[in-house]
N, C-alpha and C positions, 0 to 999 in steps of 0.2 A: 504494500500500500504506500502511496505517495501523496503528499499534499504540497500545494504551492502557497507560500506566504511571502508577500512582497517580492515575488519572482525568484525566491530562493527555494530550491527543491529540497524537501526534507523527507525523512522516513517516518514510520509510525511512532518512533521514540522521540521525534522532534529534532533529531540530529541532521545537520546539513550534509547532503550527499556530495561526495567528492570522488574523483577518479582514484583507482588504485595507485597510479603513479604519484598523485599528490599526497595521498595518505602515507605512502612508503618513503618517498624521496624528497618531497618539497615542503610538507607541513613542518612548522617549528616543533621542536621536541624539548621536553624538560626531563631532568634526571630524577629517577626514583630508585628505591631500593626494595626489591621484592623477590619472592620465590617464583619458581617456574609455574606453580599452580596459579599464583596470583597473576602472572603474565598471561596465562590462558584466559582468565576472566577479562583482562584488559583488551586482549585481541578480539574476543567474542563481542565485547561491548561496542567495538567499532566496526563490526562485520555485518550488521543488518541480518542477523540470524533469525530464521523463521521458527526453527524447532530444534530441540535437543532432548534426548532421552538418556537416562543415566542408570547405572547400577554400581554400588560401592565395591571396590576391590583395591587394596593397597598396591601402589602409592598414588593412584589417580583419584581416589575418593574426594580429596579436597578440591581438585579442579572441577569435578562433577558438581560438588556442592556449591561452589562459587558461581558456576553457570546458572544454577537454580536461583541464586540471589539476583542475578541479572534478570531472570524472568519476573521475580517479585518487583524489581525496579522498573520494569517495562521495556527492557532492551531485547528480550527474546520473546517471540510470539507464543510458543507452546513449549512446556517443559513438564516432564513427569518421570517417575522412576519405573523402569521395566521390571518384569518378574524375575529375570535372570539375564545373563549376558547374551544368550542366543536370542531371547525376546527383544532385548534392546536393539541389536543389529538388524533384526527383522522389522522392528517398528520404525527405525530411522529410514530404512529402505522404503517402506510404505509412504512415509512423509515426503521423501525425495521424489518418488514416482508421481506423487500428486503435485509436484511443482515447488516444493519448499527448499530453501537453503538450510542444510542440516549439519550439525556437528555433534560428535560424541567422543567419549574417552574410554580407555580400558587399559588393563595391565595383565601381564602374566597368564595364569590359567584362564582368566576371563577371555583372553584372546582365543585360546584354543577351544573353549566351550562355544564360542560364537563363530568358529572358523568357517562353517559351511556358507555363511552369509557373504564372505568377502569375494569369492569368485562370482557369486550371484550379483553383488553390487556392480562389479566390472562388466559382467555380461549384460546387465540391464542399463549400463552406461549412465549411472547416476553419480553426480559429482559430490557425494558425501565426503566430509572430512572427518577422519579419525585421528585423534591425538593419542598416540601410543606411548605410555610411560613404562618402558620395558623393565621387567623384573624376572626373577627366576621362575621356571615352570617345572623343574625337576622335583622328584622325591629324593631325599627328604626335603620337606617344604622349606622354601626360602622366599622371603619378601624383599630380599636385597637386589640391587641392580644386576642384571644379567640379560644380554640382548639376544639370547638364543631364539626367542620367539620371532625375531625379525627374519630368521632363516626360513621359518614356516611360511611367511607372508610373501617371499620374494616372487613367487610364480602364481599369484592370485589374480594378476591383471590390474593391480592397483599401482598408482604412482607411489613411491616411497622417498620421502625426504628425511634427512637426519640433522637435527639441531644440536649444536655444540653446547650452547649456553642459553640463559634466560632471554637475552636479546634476540638471538636467532629464532627461538621458539615463538616469540611474539610476531616477528616479521614474517616467518614462514606460514603462520596461520592465516594472516592477512593475504599474503601472496598466494597461498594454496587455493583459496576460493577463486582468485583472479585467474589462475591457470586452469584449474579443474573445470571451470564453467565455460571455457572457450568452446565454441561449437565444434571445432575440429579436434578437440581433445575429449572433454566430457566423460572422464572416468574418475573413479574415487581417488582420493589422496590420503595417504597415511603419513602424518607428521610425527616422527619418532624422536624420543629423547631417552636418555638413560635415567630410569627412575631414581629418586632420592638425590642423585648427584646433581640433577637439574630441578626436579619437581619440588624439592624441599630445601634447596640451597638459596640463600638470599644473595643477590648480585645487583650491581648497578645496571639500570636499564633506562633507555631514553624513549619516552612515549610522546606521541602527538596528542593534541587536545582531544578530550572525550566528547566534544560536541560535533565531531565530524565522523562520517561513516562511509563504508562502501555502498555503491548503488545496490538496491535490492536485486535479487536473482530474477532473471527473466526466463522461465522454463520453456517458453515458446521458441527459444533459440536452440533448444536441445535437438540432437539428431534422432532422438526417440520421442514418440508422442507422449505428452503428459496425460496422466489420468485425470480427467475432469468430468463435468456433467455431460459432455458430448462424446468422450472417449472412455468407455467403461474398461475395467481391468482386463476383460477377455480379449480386447484388441491390442493389448500391450505387446503380446508376443507375435502379433501379426498373423501367424498361422501356426497351429499346434504341431510343429515338426516332430516334437518328442513322441507323438503318437504314431508316427510313420516309421516303419523299419525298412528303409530303402536308401538308395544312394543319395537322393535329394536331401534327406534328413542329415546324413553323415556330412555331406559336403557343406550344408548350411552351417552346422555347428562348427566344423573345422574352420571355415572361412571367417566366421564371427570371432573365434578365438584369435585368429591372426589380426583381424581388424582391431580388436581391443588393444593388442600389443602395438599395433601401428599407431594407435591413438596416443599411447604413452610416448612413442618416438616423436610424434608431432608436438608434444609438449616441450621439447628441448628449447626452441627459441624463446618461448614465453618464460620458462624457468630461468634461462640465462639472463633475461632482462630483469625479472623481478628479484632474483637472488644475486644479481651482479656476478654471474658466472656459476657454473656447476661445481667448480673446485676453488680452493684457495690455497696459496702457498705461504709458508713461513720459514724463515731462515735463509741460508746461503743458496741462492738459486742455481749455482753451478756445482753444488756438492755432489759427490758420487755416493753418499749415504743418504738414503731417502726413507722416510716413514710415510706410509699410506694408511690413513685412518679416518674414522668418522666419529661424531659424538664426543663424549668426554675422553675417549682414547686419544683423540686429536689434541685435546688440551694437555694431557699428560705427556704426549710426544713432544709438544712444544717446550714443556719444561725440561724434558730430556735433552733437547737440542741446546738449550741455554747451558745446561750442566755440562754437556760434552765439550762445549767451547771454553767454558770457564775453568774446568778442572783438568781437561785433557788436551785442550788446544785443537780439538777436532771439530770441523764444521759439518753440519748436516742440515737437512730441511724436512719439513712436513708438507705433504700434499693432503689436504683435508677434502674429503668428498662430501658435498652438500646433498647430493641426490644419489640414490642407489637404483631407483627406477624412475627415469631412464638412467642407465649407468653411463658415466662420462668417459667413454672409451678414448675418444680423440684427445681430450684434455689430459688423461692419465698417461697416454703414450708420449705426448709432448713433454709433460712435466718430469718424466723418468728417463728421458733419452740419454742423459749423462750418468745414470745410476750404475753403480757396481754392486751395491747391496740395497735391497728393498726389504725393510722390516714392516710387518703388519701387526701392530698391537690390537688386541680385541678383548672385549668383555664377554666371552662365551667360550664354550669348550670345543665346538666343532670347527671353528674357523671359517665361517661362511664368507667373510670379506676376503680372506685369502683365496678362496675358490674363485670369487668374482675377479680379483686382480689377476690371478694366473690365467684365467680365460681371456681377459682383456689384453694381456701382454704376450700371449702365446705367439711365438715366432716374430714378435715385434720388439723384443728386448733381450739382451744378453746378460742382464743383471741376475744375480742370485737372489731368489725370492725366499724370504725367511718368515715363516708364519708365527713369529713370536715377538714379544711375550704375549701369552694368552692366559687370562685369569677368568674364573667362572664362579658361579654360586653367590655372587655379591662381594667377592674380594676386591680390594682396591688395587691400584697399579701405580705404586710410587715411582717417581722418576728414576730412582736409584736402580730399580729392577730393569727398567728399559736400558739404561746406560750399561749395566752389567752384561745384558744380552749382546749389545753392540760390541763391547770390548772383547767378548769371547770369540766373536766371529772375525773381527778385523785385525786382531793382534796375535 
């Protein structure tokens, strides 16, 4: 809903509507000090969100609660608690199919309980945004940060971005809607952070005024028909191919899966614009010792780069990946062209980022790829551990 007051276009909350570029790049910003969960609230407050559904699971419970406060304050159109994580992801899908801008949050085992919904989201081409605050999913139970669950999500057909800190989390949520809702993209986006390390840590953050907001979502620019009074749910699938056991059915489903992934590839130029590049480099740009990382592993790698130079006189650099889907193949090849050693620090046991990097650099780099250090179950990754790993390999 929009209204015009003195020729100033406003949303239902009375906020002035501005472009994503203005909100992200041009609006004046003031310094604040807040947690990642509070940053989620501030981003949603400026995103003209129509609906959100939540269910409590650590460490995203506070973010979900704060979105509920926004509903009480009039910044979110519809908000309620689902019966479980599977229900939440089904309910936000229904809202998105009906033409709403939707955001939700989850963590750890909740991600897995809801898992069937994520490829359904991408298959129905709904631009839902999921803020994933990663935590352990293994038994014995751990609520500490561990991003193994990201590995499960890599091939669901969703875009996946990874925020390093509170500031990036805020900016990525705003940018996520701008990219996901592009008519030639229009797939879900998962904005991931490492739980607790970002969700519960207070950091300096620069925020634009809260009286401006993104333009409301226009569902009639979607590549799929919106479910409204004229288009009942039965027409959403166009034709019930699933009921036909023949070549047409198989070909249709296969081609659609390729199309979903092609849509993720089409998001590249938009993501490059709104994120100011799909990667970011820190340290000596010509060094032959390179760390490739995302999230807080990138933060720790930066500290290791400083320590290596200060204590050992060794120069190194970090290539931080802002997006995992789409994966920044060209940027990674260029950034590691001088590398002799590539270290990939990760907060998980399986090394999913190492697999992605090896695939991207296959026959394109002569560097030795070293999938360490790797910690899991919520353990921290002190810079001393990273430095020790490097020295063992190069000396």
